[in-house]
C-alpha positions in Angstrom: 121.6 21.0 45.8 120.7 17.4 45.0 117.4 15.7 45.6 118.7 13.9 48.7 119.9 17.2 50.1 116.6 18.9 49.5 114.8 16.0 51.2 117.0 16.3 54.3 116.6 20.0 54.3 112.8 19.7 54.2 112.9 17.2 57.1 115.0 19.5 59.2 112.8 22.4 58.4 109.7 20.4 59.3 111.2 19.3 62.6 112.1 22.9 63.5 108.6 24.1 62.7 107.1 21.4 64.8 109.2 22.4 67.7 108.3 26.0 67.3 104.6 25.2 67.1 104.6 23.1 70.2 106.3 25.8 72.2 104.7 28.9 70.6 103.9 30.4 74.0 107.3 29.7 75.5 109.6 31.4 73.0 108.9 35.1 73.6 111.7 37.1 75.1 109.8 40.4 74.8 106.3 41.8 74.8 103.9 40.6 72.2 102.3 44.0 72.0 103.7 47.6 72.2 103.4 49.6 75.3 100.1 51.5 75.2 99.7 55.2 75.8 96.6 54.8 77.9 95.5 52.1 80.4 92.1 52.1 78.8 93.5 50.8 75.5 94.8 47.6 77.0 91.7 45.6 76.4 91.4 46.9 72.8 95.0 46.0 71.9 95.0 42.6 73.6 97.0 40.3 71.3 95.4 37.1 70.0 97.2 34.2 71.7 97.0 30.5 71.4 95.6 28.3 74.1 97.5 28.3 77.4 99.1 25.0 78.3 100.3 24.1 81.8 104.1 24.3 81.9 104.4 20.9 83.6 102.6 19.4 80.5 105.0 21.3 78.2 108.0 20.0 80.1 106.8 16.4 80.1 106.1 16.5 76.4 108.7 14.5 74.5 110.8 14.2 77.7 112.6 11.2 76.2 113.8 13.4 73.3 117.2 14.6 74.6 117.7 17.3 71.8 114.2 18.7 72.4 114.8 18.8 76.2 118.0 20.7 75.7 116.3 23.1 73.3 113.6 23.8 75.9 116.2 24.5 78.5 117.9 27.0 76.2 114.6 28.6 75.7 113.3 28.9 79.2 116.2 27.8 81.4 116.2 25.0 83.9 112.9 25.0 85.7 112.4 23.7 89.2 109.4 21.3 89.0 108.4 22.2 92.6 107.6 25.7 91.3 105.5 24.4 88.4 101.8 23.8 88.8 99.2 21.8 87.0 97.3 24.8 85.8 98.4 27.1 82.9 98.1 30.4 84.8 101.4 32.0 86.0 101.6 33.3 89.5 103.6 36.5 90.1 104.1 37.9 93.6 105.7 41.3 93.9 107.7 41.0 97.1 108.9 44.6 97.6 109.9 47.8 96.0 113.1 49.6 96.8 114.0 53.2 96.3 117.8 53.7 95.9 119.4 57.1 96.1 123.1 58.0 96.5 122.1 60.5 99.1 120.7 58.1 101.7 120.2 54.5 102.7 117.9 52.3 100.6 114.2 52.5 101.3 112.7 49.0 101.1 108.9 49.2 100.8 107.3 45.9 101.6 104.0 45.2 99.8 101.2 44.6 102.4 99.0 41.6 102.0 95.9 43.8 101.6 97.6 46.0 99.0 97.1 49.2 101.1 100.4 50.7 102.2 100.3 53.0 105.3 96.8 54.3 104.6 97.2 57.0 107.3 100.1 58.8 105.6 102.6 58.9 102.8 104.3 55.6 101.9 107.6 57.3 101.5 109.2 60.8 101.3 111.8 61.7 98.7 114.0 64.9 98.5 113.4 67.3 95.7 116.1 67.3 92.9 117.5 64.0 94.1 118.6 61.1 91.8 116.8 57.8 92.6 116.4 54.3 91.1 113.4 52.0 91.6 114.1 48.3 92.1 111.4 45.6 91.9 111.8 42.2 93.5 109.2 39.5 92.5 108.8 35.8 92.3 107.3 33.8 89.5 105.8 30.3 90.0 103.5 27.8 88.2 104.1 28.9 84.6 105.9 31.3 82.4 104.7 35.0 82.6 104.9 36.7 79.2 105.5 40.4 78.8 105.3 41.4 82.5 105.2 45.2 82.6 105.0 48.1 85.1 102.5 50.9 84.8 102.7 53.9 87.2 100.5 57.0 87.2 101.0 60.0 89.5 98.6 62.9 90.4 99.1 66.1 92.3 96.0 67.9 93.6 93.9 65.8 91.2 95.9 66.6 88.1 97.9 63.8 86.3 101.5 64.9 86.3 103.3 61.7 85.3 102.7 58.4 83.6 105.4 55.7 83.3 105.1 52.3 81.5 108.0 49.9 81.3 108.5 46.4 80.0 110.1 44.1 82.5 110.2 41.0 80.3 109.2 37.3 80.1 110.1 35.1 83.1 110.1 31.4 83.9 109.2 29.9 87.3 112.1 29.6 89.7 112.7 29.4 93.4 114.9 32.5 93.7 113.2 36.0 93.3 113.9 38.1 90.2 115.1 41.6 90.5 114.5 44.4 88.0 116.3 47.7 88.2 114.7 50.7 86.5 116.7 53.5 84.9 117.8 56.3 87.2 115.5 59.3 87.4 115.6 62.7 89.2 112.7 64.1 91.3 111.4 67.6 90.3 112.5 70.5 92.4 111.2 73.9 93.3 108.4 75.2 95.4 105.7 74.0 93.1 107.2 70.5 93.0 107.0 70.0 96.8 104.0 68.5 98.4 101.9 65.4 98.5 101.2 63.1 95.5 99.0 60.2 94.9 99.9 57.3 92.7 98.7 54.0 91.3 101.1 51.2 90.4 100.1 48.1 88.4 102.0 45.0 87.3 100.3 43.3 84.3 101.2 40.8 81.6 100.5 40.4 77.9 97.2 38.8 78.7 96.3 41.9 80.7 96.2 39.9 83.9 97.0 42.2 86.8 99.2 40.8 89.5 99.3 43.9 91.7 97.4 47.2 91.7 98.4 49.4 94.6 97.3 53.0 95.4 99.4 55.1 97.7 100.6 58.6 98.5 104.1 60.0 98.8 105.7 63.3 99.5 108.4 65.4 97.8 110.1 67.6 100.4 113.0 70.1 100.6 115.0 67.6 102.6 115.1 63.9 103.3 112.8 62.9 106.2 
């Protein structure tokens, strides 16, 4: 490689590094930290992140640079400015949860405004030994949410019987809701599996910001209700 080629290579590398630095919080397609084994470890394992910058400010930076604008769109997609705020904090609203099973119609569980679903009884009932899939519908506005994940803990008669943690991903603001489909699972069966359960579901991001924490009960029965 000649001197002129080396110079050009250095300039190109410098330009790429500059772009990466300016959008260091926008280029994550996955979690910045591994899924923890215990909710109590979230604070201890919180990653060190750079300062949050309002997405509107990010989008308006170098807006006259056509190549940089296209690069940003490849990174985060085309963002509707009406869904972008002046503050750096993302807003995530969980619209509803859906339980899909091949044995019956979908159960769409709307999230109440007060976060307390049907306090007088079980939120839903599911048949023992049945296959089911959870589907989350949510909307993201104001800024990019990084590393959105789902934590769910289940107890029966005060004993923890299940703990599920799943990474949903990183999402840009948009007018249309997102939908995330979880892997198919099967409910336990047998006389000891039947009965009432209590559960706590949380949706949090890489900054350990909680967008929804909901406590509820559900039943596993011999037959569909």
